[in-house]
N, CA, C, O and the ligand as a Tripos MOL2 file, in Angstrom:
@<TRIPOS>MOLECULE
protein
  305   303    77     0     0
PROTEIN
NO_CHARGES

@<TRIPOS>ATOM
      1 N          16.8810   -8.3600   43.3790 N.3       1 MET1
      2 CA         17.1820   -9.2510   42.3550 C.3       1 MET1
      3 C          17.9790   -8.6370   41.1970 C.2       1 MET1
      4 O          18.6280   -9.3550   40.4350 O.2       1 MET1
      5 N          17.9300   -7.3690   41.0750 N.am      2 LYS2
      6 CA         18.8640   -6.6870   40.2000 C.3       2 LYS2
      7 C          20.4970   -7.0410   40.5800 C.2       2 LYS2
      8 O          21.4120   -7.2010   39.7710 O.2       2 LYS2
      9 N          20.5590   -7.1060   41.9520 N.am      3 TYR3
     10 CA         21.9610   -7.2580   42.3820 C.3       3 TYR3
     11 C          22.3380   -8.8330   42.5980 C.2       3 TYR3
     12 O          23.4140   -9.3170   42.2450 O.2       3 TYR3
     13 N          21.1200   -9.6690   43.3330 N.am      4 THR4
     14 CA         21.4490  -10.9700   43.7100 C.3       4 THR4
     15 C          21.1870  -11.9540   42.5780 C.2       4 THR4
     16 O          21.5690  -13.1230   42.6280 O.2       4 THR4
     17 N          20.4760  -11.3930   41.4890 N.am      5 LYS5
     18 CA         20.0970  -12.6570   40.5190 C.3       5 LYS5
     19 C          19.1640  -13.5380   41.1460 C.2       5 LYS5
     20 O          18.8660  -14.5700   40.5460 O.2       5 LYS5
     21 N          18.6850  -13.3050   42.1980 N.am      6 GLN6
     22 CA         17.8220  -14.3640   42.8160 C.3       6 GLN6
     23 C          16.5640  -13.8260   43.3870 C.2       6 GLN6
     24 O          16.6680  -12.6740   43.8090 O.2       6 GLN6
     25 N          15.3600  -14.4030   43.5050 N.am      7 CYS7
     26 CA         14.3390  -13.7860   43.9400 C.3       7 CYS7
     27 C          14.2540  -13.7630   45.3960 C.2       7 CYS7
     28 O          14.4340  -14.8830   45.8740 O.2       7 CYS7
     29 N          14.0230  -12.7840   46.3090 N.am      8 PRO8
     30 CA         13.9290  -12.6650   47.6340 C.3       8 PRO8
     31 C          12.7950  -13.2970   48.3000 C.2       8 PRO8
     32 O          12.8530  -13.3530   49.5280 O.2       8 PRO8
     33 N          11.7400  -13.7980   47.6910 N.am      9 LYS9
     34 CA         10.4160  -14.3220   48.1870 C.3       9 LYS9
     35 C          10.4640  -15.6420   47.9850 C.2       9 LYS9
     36 O          10.0400  -16.3690   48.8840 O.2       9 LYS9
     37 N          11.0100  -16.2460   46.7230 N.am     10 CYS10
     38 CA         10.9310  -17.9040   46.4240 C.3      10 CYS10
     39 C          12.2870  -18.4600   46.1900 C.2      10 CYS10
     40 O          12.3930  -19.6870   46.1800 O.2      10 CYS10
     41 N          13.2680  -17.7710   46.0120 N.am     11 GLY11
     42 CA         14.6740  -18.2140   45.8610 C.3      11 GLY11
     43 C          15.0220  -18.4990   44.6530 C.2      11 GLY11
     44 O          16.1500  -18.8990   44.3650 O.2      11 GLY11
     45 N          13.9420  -18.2930   43.6910 N.am     12 SER12
     46 CA         14.1660  -18.7680   42.2170 C.3      12 SER12
     47 C          15.2430  -17.8370   41.5730 C.2      12 SER12
     48 O          15.3430  -16.6710   41.9560 O.2      12 SER12
     49 N          16.1250  -18.3970   40.5020 N.am     13 CYS13
     50 CA         17.2830  -17.6510   39.8660 C.3      13 CYS13
     51 C          16.7060  -17.4280   38.4300 C.2      13 CYS13
     52 O          17.5600  -17.1190   37.5990 O.2      13 CYS13
     53 N          15.2840  -17.5350   37.9320 N.am     14 ASP14
     54 CA         14.7660  -17.4120   36.8440 C.3      14 ASP14
     55 C          14.1770  -15.8930   36.8400 C.2      14 ASP14
     56 O          13.0110  -15.5680   37.0650 O.2      14 ASP14
     57 N          15.0680  -15.2090   36.5860 N.am     15 ILE15
     58 CA         14.8860  -13.4690   36.4120 C.3      15 ILE15
     59 C          14.7230  -13.0740   35.3580 C.2      15 ILE15
     60 O          15.4510  -13.3740   34.4120 O.2      15 ILE15
     61 N          13.4660  -12.1100   35.2700 N.am     16 LEU16
     62 CA         13.4120  -11.4690   33.7950 C.3      16 LEU16
     63 C          13.5150  -10.0340   33.9480 C.2      16 LEU16
     64 O          13.2100   -9.4810   35.0040 O.2      16 LEU16
     65 N          13.9180   -9.4390   32.9730 N.am     17 TYR17
     66 CA         14.2930   -7.9510   33.0860 C.3      17 TYR17
     67 C          13.3830   -7.1310   31.7770 C.2      17 TYR17
     68 O          13.3850   -7.3820   30.5720 O.2      17 TYR17
     69 N          12.7680   -6.2630   32.4130 N.am     18 ALA18
     70 CA         11.8170   -5.4030   31.4560 C.3      18 ALA18
     71 C          12.3670   -3.8580   31.7020 C.2      18 ALA18
     72 O          12.3540   -3.2470   32.7710 O.2      18 ALA18
     73 N          12.8000   -3.4460   30.5620 N.am     19 LYS19
     74 CA         13.4670   -1.9840   30.3740 C.3      19 LYS19
     75 C          12.5580   -1.0880   30.5060 C.2      19 LYS19
     76 O          11.5000   -1.2080   29.8890 O.2      19 LYS19
     77 N          12.7940   -0.0160   31.3350 N.am     20 GLY20
     78 CA         11.7330    1.1400   31.4780 C.3      20 GLY20
     79 C          11.6360    1.8080   30.1000 C.2      20 GLY20
     80 O          12.5410    1.6100   29.2900 O.2      20 GLY20
     81 N          10.6980    2.5090   29.8210 N.am     21 SER21
     82 CA         10.6020    3.6470   28.8380 C.3      21 SER21
     83 C           9.4110    4.5110   28.7900 C.2      21 SER21
     84 O           8.3570    4.1610   29.3220 O.2      21 SER21
     85 N           9.5430    5.5990   28.1860 N.am     22 ALA22
     86 CA          8.5280    6.7240   28.1720 C.3      22 ALA22
     87 C           8.1210    6.9400   26.6450 C.2      22 ALA22
     88 O           8.9210    7.2490   25.7620 O.2      22 ALA22
     89 N           6.8670    6.7490   26.4830 N.am     23 GLU23
     90 CA          6.4100    6.5790   25.0930 C.3      23 GLU23
     91 C           5.1340    7.4920   24.9470 C.2      23 GLU23
     92 O           4.5640    7.8460   25.9800 O.2      23 GLU23
     93 N           4.7310    7.8260   23.9160 N.am     24 ALA24
     94 CA          3.5680    8.7930   23.6910 C.3      24 ALA24
     95 C           2.4810    8.5550   24.5420 C.2      24 ALA24
     96 O           2.1860    7.3980   24.8380 O.2      24 ALA24
     97 N           1.7790    9.6250   25.0190 N.am     25 TYR25
     98 CA          0.5560    9.5040   25.8690 C.3      25 TYR25
     99 C           0.9480    8.9110   27.2350 C.2      25 TYR25
    100 O           0.0600    8.4440   27.9480 O.2      25 TYR25
    101 N           2.3200    8.9080   27.6620 N.am     26 GLY26
    102 CA          2.6370    8.4290   28.7810 C.3      26 GLY26
    103 C           2.6800    7.1310   29.0480 C.2      26 GLY26
    104 O           2.7710    6.7220   30.2050 O.2      26 GLY26
    105 N           2.6020    6.1190   27.7170 N.am     27 ALA27
    106 CA          2.6500    4.8030   27.7820 C.3      27 ALA27
    107 C           4.2500    4.1900   28.1820 C.2      27 ALA27
    108 O           5.2630    4.8760   28.0470 O.2      27 ALA27
    109 N           4.2490    3.1300   28.5640 N.am     28 GLY28
    110 CA          5.6330    2.5110   28.9910 C.3      28 GLY28
    111 C           5.6480    2.4720   30.3470 C.2      28 GLY28
    112 O           4.6800    2.9410   30.9460 O.2      28 GLY28
    113 N           6.7670    1.8960   31.0860 N.am     29 SER29
    114 CA          6.8930    1.9800   32.3830 C.3      29 SER29
    115 C           7.8350    3.2490   32.8070 C.2      29 SER29
    116 O           9.0150    3.3860   32.4840 O.2      29 SER29
    117 N           7.1310    4.0610   33.5240 N.am     30 ASN30
    118 CA          7.7140    5.5170   33.5780 C.3      30 ASN30
    119 C           7.1550    5.9910   34.8500 C.2      30 ASN30
    120 O           6.2210    5.4320   35.4230 O.2      30 ASN30
    121 N           7.8320    7.1700   35.3230 N.am     31 ILE31
    122 CA          7.0460    8.1490   36.2750 C.3      31 ILE31
    123 C           7.0450    9.5310   35.6900 C.2      31 ILE31
    124 O           8.0560   10.1410   35.3430 O.2      31 ILE31
    125 N           5.9980    9.8980   35.6270 N.am     32 MET32
    126 CA          5.5840   11.3340   35.2390 C.3      32 MET32
    127 C           5.8960   12.4370   36.1230 C.2      32 MET32
    128 O           5.1210   12.7390   37.0310 O.2      32 MET32
    129 N           7.0910   13.1250   35.9000 N.am     33 CYS33
    130 CA          7.8070   14.0670   36.7280 C.3      33 CYS33
    131 C           7.1880   15.7070   36.3950 C.2      33 CYS33
    132 O           7.0710   16.6010   37.2330 O.2      33 CYS33
    133 N           6.8720   15.7820   35.0520 N.am     34 GLY34
    134 CA          6.1990   17.0570   34.7590 C.3      34 GLY34
    135 C           5.2290   16.8600   33.6960 C.2      34 GLY34
    136 O           4.6640   15.7710   33.5940 O.2      34 GLY34
    137 N           4.9820   17.8200   32.8900 N.am     35 ALA35
    138 CA          3.8760   17.8800   32.2560 C.3      35 ALA35
    139 C           3.8270   17.0670   30.9220 C.2      35 ALA35
    140 O           2.7660   16.8130   30.3530 O.2      35 ALA35
    141 N           5.0680   16.6740   30.4610 N.am     36 THR36
    142 CA          5.3020   15.8770   29.0550 C.3      36 THR36
    143 C           6.1210   14.8730   29.4330 C.2      36 THR36
    144 O           6.7200   14.7240   30.4990 O.2      36 THR36
    145 N           6.0880   14.0110   28.1950 N.am     37 ILE37
    146 CA          6.7700   12.7340   28.3820 C.3      37 ILE37
    147 C           8.4790   12.9220   28.5160 C.2      37 ILE37
    148 O           9.2320   12.0250   28.8950 O.2      37 ILE37
    149 N           8.9060   14.3140   28.1110 N.am     38 PHE38
    150 CA         10.2310   14.6160   28.0170 C.3      38 PHE38
    151 C          10.8350   14.7780   29.5050 C.2      38 PHE38
    152 O          12.0430   14.7700   29.7430 O.2      38 PHE38
    153 N           9.8820   14.9150   30.4080 N.am     39 SER39
    154 CA         10.2280   14.7090   31.7220 C.3      39 SER39
    155 C           9.8950   13.6190   32.5170 C.2      39 SER39
    156 O           9.9020   13.6770   33.7470 O.2      39 SER39
    157 N           9.5610   12.4800   31.7820 N.am     40 ALA40
    158 CA          9.1660   11.0480   32.3940 C.3      40 ALA40
    159 C          10.6930   10.6150   32.9610 C.2      40 ALA40
    160 O          11.7350   11.0310   32.4560 O.2      40 ALA40
    161 N          10.6330    9.8510   33.9190 N.am     41 VAL41
    162 CA         11.7830    8.9720   34.2980 C.3      41 VAL41
    163 C          11.2550    7.5570   34.0630 C.2      41 VAL41
    164 O          10.1320    7.1830   34.4030 O.2      41 VAL41
    165 N          12.2540    6.7400   33.3960 N.am     42 ASP42
    166 CA         12.0790    5.3350   33.2720 C.3      42 ASP42
    167 C          12.1050    4.5930   34.4620 C.2      42 ASP42
    168 O          12.8030    5.0080   35.3880 O.2      42 ASP42
    169 N          11.4690    3.5830   34.5810 N.am     43 VAL43
    170 CA         11.3490    2.4870   35.5930 C.3      43 VAL43
    171 C          11.7720    1.1260   35.1200 C.2      43 VAL43
    172 O          10.9020    0.5770   34.4440 O.2      43 VAL43
    173 N          12.8800    0.4300   35.2930 N.am     44 ASP44
    174 CA         13.1890   -0.6280   34.9560 C.3      44 ASP44
    175 C          12.6270   -1.5650   35.9610 C.2      44 ASP44
    176 O          12.4470   -1.2850   37.1460 O.2      44 ASP44
    177 N          12.3540   -2.7490   35.3670 N.am     45 ARG45
    178 CA         11.6940   -3.8620   36.4150 C.3      45 ARG45
    179 C          12.3230   -5.1440   36.2800 C.2      45 ARG45
    180 O          12.7910   -5.5760   35.2270 O.2      45 ARG45
    181 N          12.3160   -5.8080   37.5210 N.am     46 TYR46
    182 CA         13.0100   -7.2440   37.4520 C.3      46 TYR46
    183 C          11.9690   -8.2430   37.7790 C.2      46 TYR46
    184 O          11.5200   -8.1290   38.9200 O.2      46 TYR46
    185 N          11.5240   -9.1040   37.1240 N.am     47 ILE47
    186 CA         10.5100   -9.8700   37.3860 C.3      47 ILE47
    187 C          10.8030  -11.3770   37.8440 C.2      47 ILE47
    188 O          11.4680  -12.0890   37.0920 O.2      47 ILE47
    189 N          10.3940  -11.8080   38.8810 N.am     48 CYS48
    190 CA         10.5540  -13.3400   38.9730 C.3      48 CYS48
    191 C           9.8190  -14.1940   38.1540 C.2      48 CYS48
    192 O           8.5940  -14.0980   38.0830 O.2      48 CYS48
    193 N          10.5610  -15.1520   37.4280 N.am     49 GLY49
    194 CA          9.8050  -16.0360   36.4520 C.3      49 GLY49
    195 C           9.2590  -16.8990   36.9890 C.2      49 GLY49
    196 O           8.3870  -17.4360   36.3060 O.2      49 GLY49
    197 N           9.4580  -17.4250   38.3350 N.am     50 ASN50
    198 CA          8.6350  -18.5070   39.1700 C.3      50 ASN50
    199 C           7.5440  -17.9450   40.0050 C.2      50 ASN50
    200 O           6.5070  -18.6070   39.9900 O.2      50 ASN50
    201 N           7.5500  -16.8890   40.7150 N.am     51 CYS51
    202 CA          6.3710  -16.5360   41.6860 C.3      51 CYS51
    203 C           5.8760  -15.0700   41.0330 C.2      51 CYS51
    204 O           4.8010  -14.5890   41.3920 O.2      51 CYS51
    205 N           6.6330  -14.4690   40.1610 N.am     52 GLY52
    206 CA          5.7800  -13.2690   39.6260 C.3      52 GLY52
    207 C           6.1990  -11.8310   40.5770 C.2      52 GLY52
    208 O           5.7260  -10.7530   40.2170 O.2      52 GLY52
    209 N           6.9710  -11.8880   41.6130 N.am     53 TYR53
    210 CA          7.5080  -10.8730   42.3330 C.3      53 TYR53
    211 C           8.0800  -10.0160   41.5150 C.2      53 TYR53
    212 O           8.7740  -10.5390   40.6430 O.2      53 TYR53
    213 N           7.9950   -8.5280   41.5130 N.am     54 VAL54
    214 CA          8.5600   -7.5890   40.7510 C.3      54 VAL54
    215 C           9.2620   -6.5280   41.6280 C.2      54 VAL54
    216 O           8.7790   -6.0670   42.6630 O.2      54 VAL54
    217 N          10.4240   -6.2030   41.1100 N.am     55 GLU55
    218 CA         11.2740   -4.9010   41.8330 C.3      55 GLU55
    219 C          11.3580   -4.0640   40.5670 C.2      55 GLU55
    220 O          11.4910   -4.3680   39.3820 O.2      55 GLU55
    221 N          11.2240   -2.7890   41.2760 N.am     56 HIS56
    222 CA         11.0360   -1.5050   40.4400 C.3      56 HIS56
    223 C          12.3930   -0.8210   40.5720 C.2      56 HIS56
    224 O          12.9640   -0.9930   41.6500 O.2      56 HIS56
    225 N          13.0460   -0.0190   39.5870 N.am     57 PHE57
    226 CA         14.3880    0.7690   39.8520 C.3      57 PHE57
    227 C          14.3620    1.6370   38.9540 C.2      57 PHE57
    228 O          14.2000    1.3720   37.7620 O.2      57 PHE57
    229 N          14.5410    2.9370   39.4900 N.am     58 VAL58
    230 CA         14.9580    4.1530   38.8440 C.3      58 VAL58
    231 C          16.1990    4.0190   38.5370 C.2      58 VAL58
    232 O          16.8890    3.3730   39.3250 O.2      58 VAL58
    233 N          16.7840    4.5390   37.4150 N.am     59 ARG59
    234 CA         18.3110    4.6140   37.2790 C.3      59 ARG59
    235 C          18.8370    5.6990   37.9630 C.2      59 ARG59
    236 O          18.1490    6.6320   38.3790 O.2      59 ARG59
    237 N          20.0950    5.5990   38.0970 N.am     60 ARG60
    238 CA         20.6620    6.8750   39.2320 C.3      60 ARG60
    239 C          20.8910    8.1350   38.4200 C.2      60 ARG60
    240 O          20.9280    9.2260   38.9900 O.2      60 ARG60
    241 N          21.0420    8.0250   37.1460 N.am     61 ASN61
    242 CA         21.3240    9.2350   36.4170 C.3      61 ASN61
    243 C          19.9810    9.8370   36.0690 C.2      61 ASN61
    244 O          19.9870   10.7950   35.2960 O.2      61 ASN61
    245 N          18.8140    9.3860   36.5530 N.am     62 GLN62
    246 CA         17.5980   10.1370   36.5210 C.3      62 GLN62
    247 C          17.1980   10.2980   37.7670 C.2      62 GLN62
    248 O          16.0370   10.6990   37.8560 O.2      62 GLN62
    249 N          17.8880   10.0820   38.9980 N.am     63 MET63
    250 CA         17.3020   10.3140   40.1180 C.3      63 MET63
    251 C          17.0640   11.9680   40.2480 C.2      63 MET63
    252 O          15.9990   12.4420   40.6440 O.2      63 MET63
    253 N          18.0670   12.6640   39.9060 N.am     64 ASP64
    254 CA         18.0290   14.4200   40.0870 C.3      64 ASP64
    255 C          16.4060   14.7710   39.5210 C.2      64 ASP64
    256 O          15.6560   15.5290   40.1360 O.2      64 ASP64
    257 N          16.0790   14.1620   38.4050 N.am     65 ALA65
    258 CA         14.8210   14.6520   37.8510 C.3      65 ALA65
    259 C          13.5560   14.5640   38.8720 C.2      65 ALA65
    260 O          12.7270   15.4410   39.1150 O.2      65 ALA65
    261 N          13.6580   13.1700   39.4290 N.am     66 LEU66
    262 CA         12.9190   12.8350   40.5610 C.3      66 LEU66
    263 C          12.5640   13.8600   41.7460 C.2      66 LEU66
    264 O          11.5070   14.2980   42.2010 O.2      66 LEU66
    265 N          13.9720   14.0500   42.0510 N.am     67 MET67
    266 CA         14.2920   14.8900   43.3450 C.3      67 MET67
    267 C          13.7900   16.3670   43.2100 C.2      67 MET67
    268 O          13.4710   17.0200   44.2040 O.2      67 MET67
    269 N          13.7280   16.9090   41.8200 N.am     68 LYS68
    270 CA         13.4200   18.1920   41.5220 C.3      68 LYS68
    271 C          11.8550   18.5830   41.1790 C.2      68 LYS68
    272 O          11.3210   19.6880   41.0900 O.2      68 LYS68
    273 N          11.3060   17.2040   41.0130 N.am     69 SER69
    274 CA          9.8390   17.3810   40.5360 C.3      69 SER69
    275 C           8.9630   17.7430   41.7250 C.2      69 SER69
    276 O           9.0230   17.2600   42.8560 O.2      69 SER69
    277 N           8.2150   18.5940   41.3100 N.am     70 LYS70
    278 CA          7.1390   19.0510   42.2150 C.3      70 LYS70
    279 C           6.0710   17.9980   42.4580 C.2      70 LYS70
    280 O           5.4020   18.0720   43.4890 O.2      70 LYS70
    281 N           5.8440   16.9270   41.4950 N.am     71 LYS71
    282 CA          4.6590   15.9960   41.7170 C.3      71 LYS71
    283 C           5.0990   15.0540   42.4210 C.2      71 LYS71
    284 O           4.2120   14.4010   42.9710 O.2      71 LYS71
    285 N           6.4850   14.6270   42.6790 N.am     72 ILE72
    286 CA          6.8650   13.7540   43.7490 C.3      72 ILE72
    287 C           7.2030   14.1560   45.0080 C.2      72 ILE72
    288 O           8.0240   15.0720   45.0680 O.2      72 ILE72
    289 N           6.7640   13.6880   46.0730 N.am     73 LYS73
    290 CA          6.8150   13.8610   47.3440 C.3      73 LYS73
    291 C           7.7920   13.1210   48.0460 C.2      73 LYS73
    292 O           7.8470   11.9190   47.7880 O.2      73 LYS73
    293 N           8.6520   13.6360   48.9640 N.am     74 GLN74
    294 CA          9.5640   12.8920   49.6810 C.3      74 GLN74
    295 C           8.9710   12.3460   50.9520 C.2      74 GLN74
    296 O           8.5310   13.2580   51.6530 O.2      74 GLN74
    297 N           8.8170   11.1330   51.4770 N.am     75 VAL75
    298 CA          8.3560   10.6780   52.5190 C.3      75 VAL75
    299 C           9.0830   11.1790   53.6810 C.2      75 VAL75
    300 O          10.2950   11.0130   53.8240 O.2      75 VAL75
    301 N           8.2240   11.8850   54.6320 N.am     76 GLU76
    302 CA          8.6650   12.3190   55.9940 C.3      76 GLU76
    303 C           8.5710   11.3150   56.9560 C.2      76 GLU76
    304 O           8.9030   11.5420   58.1190 O.2      76 GLU76
    305 ZN         10.2600  -15.4950   43.1530 Zn       77 ZN77
@<TRIPOS>BOND
     1     1     2 1
     2     2     3 1
     3     3     4 2
     4     3     5 am
     5     5     6 1
     6     6     7 1
     7     7     8 2
     8     7     9 am
     9     9    10 1
    10    10    11 1
    11    11    12 2
    12    11    13 am
    13    13    14 1
    14    14    15 1
    15    15    16 2
    16    15    17 am
    17    17    18 1
    18    18    19 1
    19    19    20 2
    20    19    21 am
    21    21    22 1
    22    22    23 1
    23    23    24 2
    24    23    25 am
    25    25    26 1
    26    26    27 1
    27    27    28 2
    28    27    29 am
    29    29    30 1
    30    30    31 1
    31    31    32 2
    32    31    33 am
    33    33    34 1
    34    34    35 1
    35    35    36 2
    36    35    37 am
    37    37    38 1
    38    38    39 1
    39    39    40 2
    40    39    41 am
    41    41    42 1
    42    42    43 1
    43    43    44 2
    44    43    45 am
    45    45    46 1
    46    46    47 1
    47    47    48 2
    48    47    49 am
    49    49    50 1
    50    50    51 1
    51    51    52 2
    52    51    53 am
    53    53    54 1
    54    54    55 1
    55    55    56 2
    56    55    57 am
    57    57    58 1
    58    58    59 1
    59    59    60 2
    60    59    61 am
    61    61    62 1
    62    62    63 1
    63    63    64 2
    64    63    65 am
    65    65    66 1
    66    66    67 1
    67    67    68 2
    68    67    69 am
    69    69    70 1
    70    70    71 1
    71    71    72 2
    72    71    73 am
    73    73    74 1
    74    74    75 1
    75    75    76 2
    76    75    77 am
    77    77    78 1
    78    78    79 1
    79    79    80 2
    80    79    81 am
    81    81    82 1
    82    82    83 1
    83    83    84 2
    84    83    85 am
    85    85    86 1
    86    86    87 1
    87    87    88 2
    88    87    89 am
    89    89    90 1
    90    90    91 1
    91    91    92 2
    92    91    93 am
    93    93    94 1
    94    94    95 1
    95    95    96 2
    96    95    97 am
    97    97    98 1
    98    98    99 1
    99    99   100 2
   100    99   101 am
   101   101   102 1
   102   102   103 1
   103   103   104 2
   104   103   105 am
   105   105   106 1
   106   106   107 1
   107   107   108 2
   108   107   109 am
   109   109   110 1
   110   110   111 1
   111   111   112 2
   112   111   113 am
   113   113   114 1
   114   114   115 1
   115   115   116 2
   116   115   117 am
   117   117   118 1
   118   118   119 1
   119   119   120 2
   120   119   121 am
   121   121   122 1
   122   122   123 1
   123   123   124 2
   124   123   125 am
   125   125   126 1
   126   126   127 1
   127   127   128 2
   128   127   129 am
   129   129   130 1
   130   130   131 1
   131   131   132 2
   132   131   133 am
   133   133   134 1
   134   134   135 1
   135   135   136 2
   136   135   137 am
   137   137   138 1
   138   138   139 1
   139   139   140 2
   140   139   141 am
   141   141   142 1
   142   142   143 1
   143   143   144 2
   144   143   145 am
   145   145   146 1
   146   146   147 1
   147   147   148 2
   148   147   149 am
   149   149   150 1
   150   150   151 1
   151   151   152 2
   152   151   153 am
   153   153   154 1
   154   154   155 1
   155   155   156 2
   156   155   157 am
   157   157   158 1
   158   158   159 1
   159   159   160 2
   160   159   161 am
   161   161   162 1
   162   162   163 1
   163   163   164 2
   164   163   165 am
   165   165   166 1
   166   166   167 1
   167   167   168 2
   168   167   169 am
   169   169   170 1
   170   170   171 1
   171   171   172 2
   172   171   173 am
   173   173   174 1
   174   174   175 1
   175   175   176 2
   176   175   177 am
   177   177   178 1
   178   178   179 1
   179   179   180 2
   180   179   181 am
   181   181   182 1
   182   182   183 1
   183   183   184 2
   184   183   185 am
   185   185   186 1
   186   186   187 1
   187   187   188 2
   188   187   189 am
   189   189   190 1
   190   190   191 1
   191   191   192 2
   192   191   193 am
   193   193   194 1
   194   194   195 1
   195   195   196 2
   196   195   197 am
   197   197   198 1
   198   198   199 1
   199   199   200 2
   200   199   201 am
   201   201   202 1
   202   202   203 1
   203   203   204 2
   204   203   205 am
   205   205   206 1
   206   206   207 1
   207   207   208 2
   208   207   209 am
   209   209   210 1
   210   210   211 1
   211   211   212 2
   212   211   213 am
   213   213   214 1
   214   214   215 1
   215   215   216 2
   216   215   217 am
   217   217   218 1
   218   218   219 1
   219   219   220 2
   220   219   221 am
   221   221   222 1
   222   222   223 1
   223   223   224 2
   224   223   225 am
   225   225   226 1
   226   226   227 1
   227   227   228 2
   228   227   229 am
   229   229   230 1
   230   230   231 1
   231   231   232 2
   232   231   233 am
   233   233   234 1
   234   234   235 1
   235   235   236 2
   236   235   237 am
   237   237   238 1
   238   238   239 1
   239   239   240 2
   240   239   241 am
   241   241   242 1
   242   242   243 1
   243   243   244 2
   244   243   245 am
   245   245   246 1
   246   246   247 1
   247   247   248 2
   248   247   249 am
   249   249   250 1
   250   250   251 1
   251   251   252 2
   252   251   253 am
   253   253   254 1
   254   254   255 1
   255   255   256 2
   256   255   257 am
   257   257   258 1
   258   258   259 1
   259   259   260 2
   260   259   261 am
   261   261   262 1
   262   262   263 1
   263   263   264 2
   264   263   265 am
   265   265   266 1
   266   266   267 1
   267   267   268 2
   268   267   269 am
   269   269   270 1
   270   270   271 1
   271   271   272 2
   272   271   273 am
   273   273   274 1
   274   274   275 1
   275   275   276 2
   276   275   277 am
   277   277   278 1
   278   278   279 1
   279   279   280 2
   280   279   281 am
   281   281   282 1
   282   282   283 1
   283   283   284 2
   284   283   285 am
   285   285   286 1
   286   286   287 1
   287   287   288 2
   288   287   289 am
   289   289   290 1
   290   290   291 1
   291   291   292 2
   292   291   293 am
   293   293   294 1
   294   294   295 1
   295   295   296 2
   296   295   297 am
   297   297   298 1
   298   298   299 1
   299   299   300 2
   300   299   301 am
   301   301   302 1
   302   302   303 1
   303   303   304 2
@<TRIPOS>SUBSTRUCTURE
     1 MET1         2 RESIDUE 1 A MET
     2 LYS2         6 RESIDUE 1 A LYS
     3 TYR3        10 RESIDUE 1 A TYR
     4 THR4        14 RESIDUE 1 A THR
     5 LYS5        18 RESIDUE 1 A LYS
     6 GLN6        22 RESIDUE 1 A GLN
     7 CYS7        26 RESIDUE 1 A CYS
     8 PRO8        30 RESIDUE 1 A PRO
     9 LYS9        34 RESIDUE 1 A LYS
    10 CYS10       38 RESIDUE 1 A CYS
    11 GLY11       42 RESIDUE 1 A GLY
    12 SER12       46 RESIDUE 1 A SER
    13 CYS13       50 RESIDUE 1 A CYS
    14 ASP14       54 RESIDUE 1 A ASP
    15 ILE15       58 RESIDUE 1 A ILE
    16 LEU16       62 RESIDUE 1 A LEU
    17 TYR17       66 RESIDUE 1 A TYR
    18 ALA18       70 RESIDUE 1 A ALA
    19 LYS19       74 RESIDUE 1 A LYS
    20 GLY20       78 RESIDUE 1 A GLY
    21 SER21       82 RESIDUE 1 A SER
    22 ALA22       86 RESIDUE 1 A ALA
    23 GLU23       90 RESIDUE 1 A GLU
    24 ALA24       94 RESIDUE 1 A ALA
    25 TYR25       98 RESIDUE 1 A TYR
    26 GLY26      102 RESIDUE 1 A GLY
    27 ALA27      106 RESIDUE 1 A ALA
    28 GLY28      110 RESIDUE 1 A GLY
    29 SER29      114 RESIDUE 1 A SER
    30 ASN30      118 RESIDUE 1 A ASN
    31 ILE31      122 RESIDUE 1 A ILE
    32 MET32      126 RESIDUE 1 A MET
    33 CYS33      130 RESIDUE 1 A CYS
    34 GLY34      134 RESIDUE 1 A GLY
    35 ALA35      138 RESIDUE 1 A ALA
    36 THR36      142 RESIDUE 1 A THR
    37 ILE37      146 RESIDUE 1 A ILE
    38 PHE38      150 RESIDUE 1 A PHE
    39 SER39      154 RESIDUE 1 A SER
    40 ALA40      158 RESIDUE 1 A ALA
    41 VAL41      162 RESIDUE 1 A VAL
    42 ASP42      166 RESIDUE 1 A ASP
    43 VAL43      170 RESIDUE 1 A VAL
    44 ASP44      174 RESIDUE 1 A ASP
    45 ARG45      178 RESIDUE 1 A ARG
    46 TYR46      182 RESIDUE 1 A TYR
    47 ILE47      186 RESIDUE 1 A ILE
    48 CYS48      190 RESIDUE 1 A CYS
    49 GLY49      194 RESIDUE 1 A GLY
    50 ASN50      198 RESIDUE 1 A ASN
    51 CYS51      202 RESIDUE 1 A CYS
    52 GLY52      206 RESIDUE 1 A GLY
    53 TYR53      210 RESIDUE 1 A TYR
    54 VAL54      214 RESIDUE 1 A VAL
    55 GLU55      218 RESIDUE 1 A GLU
    56 HIS56      222 RESIDUE 1 A HIS
    57 PHE57      226 RESIDUE 1 A PHE
    58 VAL58      230 RESIDUE 1 A VAL
    59 ARG59      234 RESIDUE 1 A ARG
    60 ARG60      238 RESIDUE 1 A ARG
    61 ASN61      242 RESIDUE 1 A ASN
    62 GLN62      246 RESIDUE 1 A GLN
    63 MET63      250 RESIDUE 1 A MET
    64 ASP64      254 RESIDUE 1 A ASP
    65 ALA65      258 RESIDUE 1 A ALA
    66 LEU66      262 RESIDUE 1 A LEU
    67 MET67      266 RESIDUE 1 A MET
    68 LYS68      270 RESIDUE 1 A LYS
    69 SER69      274 RESIDUE 1 A SER
    70 LYS70      278 RESIDUE 1 A LYS
    71 LYS71      282 RESIDUE 1 A LYS
    72 ILE72      286 RESIDUE 1 A ILE
    73 LYS73      290 RESIDUE 1 A LYS
    74 GLN74      294 RESIDUE 1 A GLN
    75 VAL75      298 RESIDUE 1 A VAL
    76 GLU76      302 RESIDUE 1 A GLU
    77 ZN77       305 GROUP 0 **** ****
């Protein structure tokens, strides 16, 4: 949906965007990579306004923080 502007499940073009954020006490849409919110990675969401399907994206410039995190495991 981020790239096609269309829902892959129902075909709707009614797409909503919710910007990721890291707020106090871990609130917001994010992944905690360390002990504090300063090491949180924001997760942006694209939501289909028709069927409710959601896509999640981490921004490319924050991918390094995920790769280096001891809390996040690579799928083998
Ligand atoms: Zn949909």
